[in-house]
Each structure stands twice: as C-alpha cells, then as structure tokens.
DRENDO-1510 file (C-alpha; in Angstrom, 1 decimal, always signed):
<recs>
REC; n; res; u; v; w
REC; 1; MET; +27.6; +91.5; +60.4 .
REC; 2; ASN; +30.4; +89.0; +59.9 .
REC; 3; PRO; +30.9; +87.0; +63.1 .
REC; 4; ILE; +34.6; +86.8; +62.6 .
REC; 5; LEU; +35.0; +90.6; +62.3 .
REC; 6; SER; +32.8; +91.0; +65.4 .
REC; 7; ASN; +35.0; +88.7; +67.4 .
REC; 8; THR; +38.1; +90.4; +66.3 .
REC; 9; SER; +36.7; +93.8; +67.2 .
REC; 10; ASP; +35.7; +92.6; +70.7 .
REC; 11; ALA; +39.2; +91.1; +71.2 .
REC; 12; VAL; +40.8; +94.4; +70.3 .
REC; 13; THR; +38.5; +96.4; +72.5 .
REC; 14; HIS; +39.1; +94.0; +75.4 .
REC; 15; THR; +43.0; +94.3; +74.9 .
REC; 16; VAL; +42.8; +98.1; +74.8 .
REC; 17; SER; +40.7; +98.1; +77.9 .
REC; 18; ASP; +43.1; +95.8; +79.7 .
REC; 19; THR; +46.1; +98.0; +78.7 .
REC; 20; VAL; +44.3; +101.1; +79.9 .
REC; 21; ASP; +43.5; +99.5; +83.2 .
REC; 22; ARG; +47.1; +98.4; +83.7 .
REC; 23; LEU; +48.4; +101.8; +82.8 .
REC; 24; ASN; +46.0; +103.4; +85.2 .
REC; 25; VAL; +47.2; +101.0; +87.9 .
REC; 26; VAL; +50.8; +101.9; +87.2 .
REC; 27; LEU; +50.1; +105.6; +87.2 .
REC; 28; ASN; +48.1; +105.3; +90.4 .
REC; 29; THR; +51.0; +103.4; +92.0 .
REC; 30; ILE; +53.5; +106.0; +90.8 .
REC; 31; PHE; +51.4; +108.9; +92.0 .
REC; 32; SER; +50.8; +107.2; +95.3 .
REC; 33; LYS; +54.5; +106.6; +95.8 .
REC; 34; ILE; +55.3; +110.2; +94.8 .
REC; 35; LEU; +52.6; +111.5; +97.2 .
REC; 36; GLY; +53.9; +109.2; +99.9 .
REC; 37; ALA; +57.5; +110.4; +99.3 .
REC; 38; ILE; +56.7; +114.1; +99.5 .
REC; 39; PRO; +57.1; +114.2; +103.3 .
REC; 40; ASN; +60.4; +112.4; +103.0 .
REC; 41; LEU; +61.5; +114.7; +100.2 .
REC; 42; ILE; +60.5; +117.8; +102.3 .
REC; 43; LEU; +62.4; +116.3; +105.2 .
REC; 44; GLY; +65.5; +115.6; +103.0 .
REC; 45; VAL; +65.4; +119.2; +101.7 .
REC; 46; VAL; +65.2; +120.5; +105.3 .
REC; 47; ILE; +68.1; +118.2; +106.4 .
REC; 48; LEU; +70.1; +119.3; +103.4 .
REC; 49; SER; +69.6; +123.0; +104.1 .
REC; 50; ILE; +70.4; +122.7; +107.8 .
REC; 51; GLY; +73.4; +120.4; +107.0 .
REC; 52; LEU; +74.9; +122.9; +104.5 .
REC; 53; PHE; +74.5; +125.7; +107.1 .
REC; 54; LEU; +76.2; +123.6; +109.8 .
REC; 55; ILE; +79.1; +122.6; +107.4 .
REC; 56; ARG; +79.8; +126.2; +106.5 .
REC; 57; THR; +79.8; +127.2; +110.2 .
REC; 58; LEU; +82.1; +124.3; +111.2 .
REC; 59; LEU; +84.5; +125.1; +108.4 .
REC; 60; ASN; +84.7; +128.7; +109.4 .
REC; 61; LEU; +85.4; +127.7; +113.0 .
REC; 62; LEU; +88.0; +125.3; +111.8 .
REC; 63; ASP; +89.7; +128.1; +109.8 .
REC; 64; LYS; +89.8; +130.3; +112.9 .
REC; 65; TYR; +91.3; +127.4; +114.9 .
REC; 66; PHE; +94.0; +126.8; +112.4 .
REC; 67; ALA; +94.8; +130.5; +112.2 .
REC; 68; LYS; +95.0; +130.6; +116.0 .
REC; 69; LYS; +97.3; +127.6; +116.2 .
REC; 70; ASN; +99.4; +129.1; +113.3 .
REC; 71; LEU; +99.2; +125.8; +111.5 .
REC; 72; ASP; +101.2; +125.3; +108.3 .
REC; 73; LEU; +99.3; +126.5; +105.2 .
REC; 74; SER; +99.8; +123.3; +103.2 .
REC; 75; LEU; +98.5; +121.2; +106.2 .
REC; 76; ARG; +95.7; +123.7; +106.9 .
REC; 77; GLY; +94.4; +123.4; +103.3 .
REC; 78; PHE; +94.6; +119.6; +103.3 .
REC; 79; LEU; +92.9; +119.1; +106.6 .
REC; 80; ARG; +90.2; +121.5; +105.6 .
REC; 81; SER; +89.6; +119.5; +102.4 .
REC; 82; VAL; +89.5; +116.2; +104.3 .
REC; 83; VAL; +87.0; +117.5; +106.9 .
REC; 84; LYS; +84.9; +119.1; +104.2 .
REC; 85; PHE; +84.8; +115.9; +102.2 .
REC; 86; ILE; +83.8; +113.8; +105.2 .
REC; 87; LEU; +81.1; +116.3; +106.3 .
REC; 88; TYR; +79.5; +116.4; +102.8 .
REC; 89; THR; +79.7; +112.7; +102.4 .
REC; 90; LEU; +77.9; +112.2; +105.7 .
REC; 91; LEU; +75.3; +114.8; +104.7 .
REC; 92; ILE; +74.6; +113.2; +101.4 .
REC; 93; LEU; +74.2; +109.7; +102.9 .
REC; 94; THR; +71.9; +111.1; +105.6 .
REC; 95; VAL; +69.7; +112.9; +103.0 .
REC; 96; VAL; +69.6; +109.8; +100.7 .
REC; 97; SER; +68.7; +107.5; +103.6 .
REC; 98; ASN; +65.8; +109.8; +104.8 .
REC; 99; ILE; +64.4; +109.9; +101.2 .
REC; 100; GLY; +64.2; +106.1; +101.4 .
REC; 101; ILE; +67.1; +105.0; +99.2 .
REC; 102; GLN; +69.2; +102.2; +100.7 .
REC; 103; THR; +72.8; +103.4; +101.5 .
REC; 104; THR; +74.3; +100.0; +102.3 .
REC; 105; SER; +75.6; +99.5; +98.8 .
REC; 106; PHE; +77.2; +102.9; +98.7 .
REC; 107; ILE; +79.0; +102.4; +102.0 .
REC; 108; ALA; +80.3; +99.0; +100.8 .
REC; 109; ILE; +81.6; +100.6; +97.6 .
REC; 110; PHE; +83.4; +103.4; +99.5 .
REC; 111; THR; +84.9; +100.8; +101.9 .
REC; 112; ALA; +86.2; +98.7; +99.1 .
REC; 113; ILE; +87.7; +101.7; +97.4 .
REC; 114; GLY; +89.3; +102.9; +100.6 .
REC; 115; LEU; +90.9; +99.4; +101.3 .
REC; 116; GLY; +92.2; +99.2; +97.7 .
REC; 117; VAL; +93.8; +102.6; +97.8 .
REC; 118; GLY; +95.2; +102.0; +101.3 .
REC; 119; ALA; +96.8; +98.7; +100.2 .
REC; 120; SER; +98.4; +100.2; +97.1 .
REC; 121; LEU; +99.7; +103.3; +98.8 .
REC; 122; GLN; +100.8; +101.9; +102.1 .
REC; 123; GLY; +104.3; +103.4; +102.1 .
REC; 124; SER; +103.0; +106.8; +100.9 .
REC; 125; LEU; +100.3; +106.8; +103.5 .
REC; 126; SER; +102.9; +106.1; +106.2 .
REC; 127; ASN; +104.9; +109.1; +105.0 .
REC; 128; PHE; +101.8; +111.2; +104.7 .
REC; 129; ALA; +100.7; +110.3; +108.3 .
REC; 130; GLY; +104.2; +111.2; +109.5 .
REC; 131; GLY; +104.1; +114.6; +107.7 .
REC; 132; VAL; +100.7; +115.4; +109.3 .
REC; 133; LEU; +102.1; +114.6; +112.8 .
REC; 134; ILE; +105.2; +116.6; +112.1 .
REC; 135; LEU; +103.2; +119.6; +110.9 .
REC; 136; ILE; +100.8; +119.4; +113.9 .
REC; 137; PHE; +103.3; +118.7; +116.8 .
REC; 138; ARG; +106.2; +120.7; +115.2 .
REC; 139; PRO; +109.2; +118.8; +116.6 .
REC; 140; TYR; +111.2; +121.0; +114.2 .
REC; 141; GLU; +110.5; +123.9; +111.9 .
REC; 142; VAL; +112.1; +125.4; +108.7 .
REC; 143; GLY; +115.6; +126.6; +109.6 .
REC; 144; ASP; +116.2; +124.2; +112.4 .
REC; 145; TYR; +119.3; +121.9; +112.4 .
REC; 146; ILE; +118.1; +118.4; +113.2 .
REC; 147; GLU; +119.5; +114.8; +113.3 .
REC; 148; ASN; +117.7; +111.5; +113.8 .
REC; 149; ASN; +118.9; +108.2; +115.1 .
REC; 150; SER; +119.6; +107.1; +111.5 .
REC; 151; SER; +122.3; +109.8; +111.2 .
REC; 152; THR; +120.2; +111.9; +108.8 .
REC; 153; GLU; +121.2; +115.4; +109.6 .
REC; 154; GLY; +120.9; +118.9; +108.2 .
REC; 155; THR; +119.1; +122.2; +108.2 .
REC; 156; VAL; +115.4; +122.0; +107.4 .
REC; 157; LEU; +114.6; +123.8; +104.1 .
REC; 158; LYS; +111.0; +122.6; +103.6 .
REC; 159; ILE; +108.4; +120.4; +105.2 .
REC; 160; ASP; +105.9; +118.8; +102.8 .
REC; 161; LEU; +103.3; +116.2; +103.6 .
REC; 162; LEU; +105.5; +113.3; +102.3 .
REC; 163; TYR; +109.1; +114.5; +102.6 .
REC; 164; THR; +111.2; +116.8; +104.6 .
REC; 165; THR; +114.0; +118.6; +102.6 .
REC; 166; LEU; +117.3; +119.1; +104.4 .
REC; 167; VAL; +120.7; +120.5; +103.6 .
REC; 168; ASN; +123.5; +118.7; +105.4 .
REC; 169; SER; +126.9; +120.1; +106.5 .
REC; 170; SER; +128.4; +119.1; +103.1 .
REC; 171; GLY; +125.8; +121.2; +101.2 .
REC; 172; ILE; +124.0; +118.1; +99.9 .
REC; 173; THR; +120.2; +118.3; +99.7 .
REC; 174; VAL; +118.6; +115.4; +101.5 .
REC; 175; PHE; +115.0; +114.3; +101.0 .
REC; 176; SER; +113.9; +112.4; +104.1 .
REC; 177; PRO; +110.6; +110.5; +104.1 .
REC; 178; ASN; +108.4; +111.8; +106.9 .
REC; 179; GLY; +107.2; +108.3; +108.0 .
REC; 180; PRO; +110.6; +107.0; +109.3 .
REC; 181; LEU; +111.5; +110.6; +110.4 .
REC; 182; ALA; +108.4; +111.0; +112.6 .
REC; 183; ASN; +109.0; +107.5; +114.2 .
REC; 184; SER; +112.6; +108.1; +115.1 .
REC; 185; VAL; +114.4; +110.0; +117.8 .
REC; 186; ILE; +115.0; +113.6; +116.5 .
REC; 187; HIS; +117.8; +115.8; +117.9 .
REC; 188; ASN; +116.8; +119.4; +117.3 .
REC; 189; TYR; +120.0; +121.5; +117.9 .
REC; 190; SER; +118.2; +124.7; +117.1 .
REC; 191; LYS; +115.8; +124.5; +120.0 .
REC; 192; ILE; +118.6; +124.8; +122.6 .
REC; 193; THR; +120.4; +128.0; +123.8 .
REC; 194; ASN; +123.6; +126.3; +125.1 .
REC; 195; ARG; +125.5; +123.3; +123.9 .
REC; 196; ARG; +128.1; +121.1; +125.6 .
REC; 197; PHE; +131.4; +120.2; +123.9 .
REC; 198; GLU; +133.5; +117.2; +125.0 .
REC; 199; TYR; +137.1; +116.1; +124.4 .
REC; 200; SER; +139.1; +113.1; +125.2 .
REC; 201; VAL; +142.7; +113.9; +126.1 .
REC; 202; ARG; +145.4; +111.3; +126.6 .
REC; 203; ILE; +148.5; +111.8; +128.8 .
REC; 204; ALA; +151.3; +109.4; +129.8 .
REC; 205; TYR; +151.3; +107.5; +133.1 .
REC; 206; GLU; +154.4; +109.4; +134.0 .
REC; 207; ASP; +152.7; +112.8; +133.6 .
REC; 208; ASN; +151.2; +114.6; +136.5 .
REC; 209; ILE; +147.4; +114.4; +136.3 .
REC; 210; LYS; +146.7; +117.5; +138.4 .
REC; 211; THR; +149.0; +119.7; +136.4 .
REC; 212; ALA; +147.4; +118.5; +133.1 .
REC; 213; LYS; +144.0; +119.3; +134.5 .
REC; 214; ASP; +145.1; +122.8; +135.7 .
REC; 215; ILE; +146.5; +123.6; +132.2 .
REC; 216; ILE; +143.3; +122.5; +130.5 .
REC; 217; ALA; +141.2; +124.5; +133.0 .
REC; 218; GLN; +143.3; +127.6; +132.3 .
REC; 219; VAL; +142.7; +127.3; +128.6 .
REC; 220; LEU; +138.9; +126.9; +129.0 .
REC; 221; LYS; +138.6; +129.7; +131.5 .
REC; 222; GLY; +140.7; +132.0; +129.3 .
REC; 223; ASP; +138.2; +131.8; +126.5 .
REC; 224; SER; +135.2; +134.1; +126.8 .
REC; 225; ARG; +133.0; +131.8; +124.8 .
REC; 226; VAL; +133.1; +129.1; +127.5 .
REC; 227; LEU; +130.2; +129.7; +129.9 .
REC; 228; LYS; +130.8; +129.9; +133.6 .
REC; 229; THR; +127.6; +128.0; +134.3 .
REC; 230; PRO; +127.4; +125.0; +134.0 .
REC; 231; GLU; +130.9; +124.7; +135.3 .
REC; 232; ILE; +133.6; +122.9; +133.2 .
REC; 233; GLU; +134.4; +119.3; +134.0 .
REC; 234; ILE; +137.8; +117.6; +133.8 .
REC; 235; PHE; +138.2; +114.1; +135.1 .
REC; 236; VAL; +140.0; +110.8; +134.5 .
REC; 237; ASN; +137.6; +108.8; +132.4 .
REC; 238; ASN; +139.6; +105.5; +132.3 .
REC; 239; LEU; +143.1; +104.1; +132.6 .
REC; 240; GLY; +144.0; +102.8; +129.2 .
REC; 241; ASP; +146.7; +100.3; +128.2 .
REC; 242; SER; +149.2; +103.0; +127.4 .
REC; 243; ALA; +147.7; +106.3; +128.6 .
REC; 244; VAL; +145.5; +108.0; +131.1 .
REC; 245; ASN; +142.4; +109.2; +129.4 .
REC; 246; LEU; +141.0; +112.5; +130.6 .
REC; 247; THR; +137.5; +113.8; +129.6 .
REC; 248; VAL; +137.0; +117.5; +129.2 .
REC; 249; ARG; +133.6; +119.1; +129.2 .
REC; 250; GLY; +132.4; +122.6; +128.8 .
REC; 251; TRP; +129.5; +124.7; +127.6 .
REC; 252; ALA; +129.1; +127.4; +125.0 .
REC; 253; MET; +126.3; +129.4; +123.4 .
REC; 254; LYS; +124.7; +127.8; +120.4 .
REC; 255; ALA; +126.0; +130.5; +118.1 .
REC; 256; ASP; +129.6; +130.1; +119.4 .
REC; 257; TYR; +129.6; +126.3; +119.7 .
REC; 258; TRP; +131.4; +125.2; +116.6 .
REC; 259; ALA; +134.0; +127.9; +116.5 .
REC; 260; ALA; +134.8; +127.4; +120.2 .
REC; 261; ARG; +134.9; +123.7; +120.0 .
REC; 262; TYR; +137.4; +123.6; +117.2 .
REC; 263; GLN; +139.6; +126.4; +118.6 .
REC; 264; LEU; +139.7; +125.1; +122.1 .
REC; 265; GLN; +140.8; +121.6; +121.0 .
REC; 266; GLU; +143.8; +123.1; +119.3 .
REC; 267; ASP; +144.6; +125.5; +122.2 .
REC; 268; ILE; +144.5; +122.5; +124.7 .
REC; 269; LYS; +147.0; +120.6; +122.5 .
REC; 270; VAL; +149.3; +123.6; +122.2 .
REC; 271; ALA; +149.3; +124.3; +125.9 .
REC; 272; LEU; +150.0; +120.7; +126.9 .
REC; 273; ASP; +152.9; +120.5; +124.3 .
REC; 274; LYS; +154.4; +123.7; +125.8 .
REC; 275; ALA; +154.2; +122.1; +129.3 .
REC; 276; GLY; +156.1; +119.0; +128.1 .
REC; 277; PHE; +153.1; +116.6; +127.9 .
REC; 278; THR; +153.0; +114.1; +125.2 .
REC; 279; ASN; +150.2; +112.0; +123.6 .
REC; 280; PRO; +151.5; +108.5; +124.2 .
REC; 281; TYR; +151.2; +106.0; +121.3 .
REC; 282; PRO; +149.8; +102.5; +121.9 .
REC; 283; GLN; +152.6; +100.2; +123.0 .
REC; 284; ARG; +153.2; +96.5; +123.3 .
REC; 285; GLU; +156.0; +94.8; +125.1 .
REC; 286; MET; +157.4; +91.5; +123.8 .
REC; 287; HIS; +159.5; +89.2; +125.9 .
REC; 288; ILE; +161.4; +86.4; +124.0 .
REC; 289; VAL; +162.7; +83.6; +126.2 .
REC; 290; SER; +165.0; +81.0; +124.6 .
REC; 291; ASP; +167.1; +78.2; +126.0 .
REC; 292; VAL; +170.4; +78.1; +123.9 .
REC; 293; SER; +171.3; +74.6; +125.2 .
REC; 294; ASN; +168.0; +73.1; +124.1 .
REC; 295; ILE; +168.4; +74.7; +120.6 .
REC; 296; ASN; +171.9; +73.1; +120.2 .
REC; 297; ASN; +170.6; +69.7; +121.3 .
REC; 298; ASP; +167.8; +69.9; +118.8 .
REC; 299; LYS; +170.2; +70.8; +116.1 .
REC; 300; GLN; +172.5; +67.8; +116.9 .
REC; 301; LYS; +169.6; +65.4; +116.9 .
REC; 302; ARG; +168.5; +66.6; +113.4 .
REC; 303; GLU; +172.1; +66.2; +112.1 .
REC; 304; GLN; +172.3; +62.6; +113.4 .
</recs>
C-alpha cells in the first residue's frame, strides 16, 4: 500500500474522529444545560401561571373600585391600561430572571426610553398629570361654572386627559391645559347654593348717610330674591376725595344671582335719585394767587 495514501487516510480518520468528539462534547453540554434548566423552566411556568391569575384578579378588583368611586370612563380605561402594563412587565421580568436570563440590560433599555420620552413630552406630561388629578379629585365636573386665578372662566363642557373644554360668558370655546389649571386656584361657582353680591355706592358729603342707608336697605328688603340670612350689610367703606363711598352686600340663591344683581343695582340708583341723592363727580379746587404790583414792576423792568 502506498505510504502517502495511508498517511492521508489516517489524517482524515483522525480529523473525523476529532470532529465527532467535539460534536459530542457540544451536544452533551447542550443537553446538560437543558436538563439543568428544566427546574428553572418549570418554576418559570408556575410563576407565569400564578402571575396571570393574580393579574386578572387584581384588574377585576380595580374595575370594581373604579365603578364604586364612579371614576370618569376615560380615566378608568387609561389607569387600567397603565396598571395592566406595569403588572405584565413585572411578571415577564420575574419569569425571565428565574429562567436564568440577565434582566439588567432590559431594565436599562426601558429606563433610557422612559427618560427620552419624558424629556421630549415634558409639557404634555404636565398636562396629562393635571388631567389625572382633576379626574381623580374632581374639583369641578361637566356643567360647572369655574374660574381660575388666570381669569380663565366658563362652563365646563368636557374634561380630557390633556385639556378642559370651557364655554365662557361670551359663547367662546376655551381649551385650557390641565397642567396650569390643576396648579391654580379654582373658583367653582356651581358648588355653592348661595352667592353674595356687592356694590359700591357714592354719595356727596352733604348727603345724610343714615337716610341713604335706609333707602338702600328698603330696596334690598323689598326684593324677594335677597335672602334674609345672611343679613344685608351697608356701611361706609371709605371717605374719598369728593364722595362718601358706601359698600352694599347681600345674598341671593345661585339661580337668582345674576338677575338680582343687575336689577338691584338699577333699583338702588333709581331710589336714590328720587330721594334727591346725587353721585358726585371727582372735583379739584384751584387757587390762583397773583400780586398785581409785582407783575407791573416786572413789566417795567423788561421795557427798560
């Protein structure tokens, strides 16, 4: 037999044998890892099953809580989705971690995505957070007439997660961002049963203050829309430069407030006019003092 062919055959046999041995080692390693991972896989399946059951139970309890609190439907659906997403994410990370897969990289990726989204949507997130607070704590509801410290006012038409839609007294639709609205002082005129009106009435210094107060009191007491309790108030607020300023306060039911407020203001003016009272205009007195002899002397000096 040719020695060259013999050596070549031995080399091929040796190479094939090495390859088979390596393949056996790899397969044994794979099977060993699979067999070693079976307990973790079984544990992961158990955790997954229990987790899914617990998530369904928690979501059902959450739905009952929302229904009991009569939470807004849009907010109810959103909060349920957020809670569901968080619970499923935690469950998946728990299962993956128990199987033996490192979750550090996944957490880092989610954190980076969250920071990026938060930075790019900072204003919208502020409005969103304000909308959630408004829908949870309900400082106002649809149909309420509100006003904040930025003079945004109107009747609430709709409350969304980002904006509150109002219609003001001029009939103009106003879209107010929920962020600034939730962080401002809100006057809700629909939550009250009674409302106080107030006028400032000017009379001359020569007029009788007591008579003016009696006339105004008669006008208020003669209107059935003015409540007996709290009692009306009429007092001297300040002594102005050209008039005595009276403050008039009374209360009316919320439904009667605007009609009573406008009508009583006119009735008070008419009653005071009939009694001879006048609304004094601002006045200034000028005193001109001149010395004729000094003027003539100055004239003569200029002529010389």
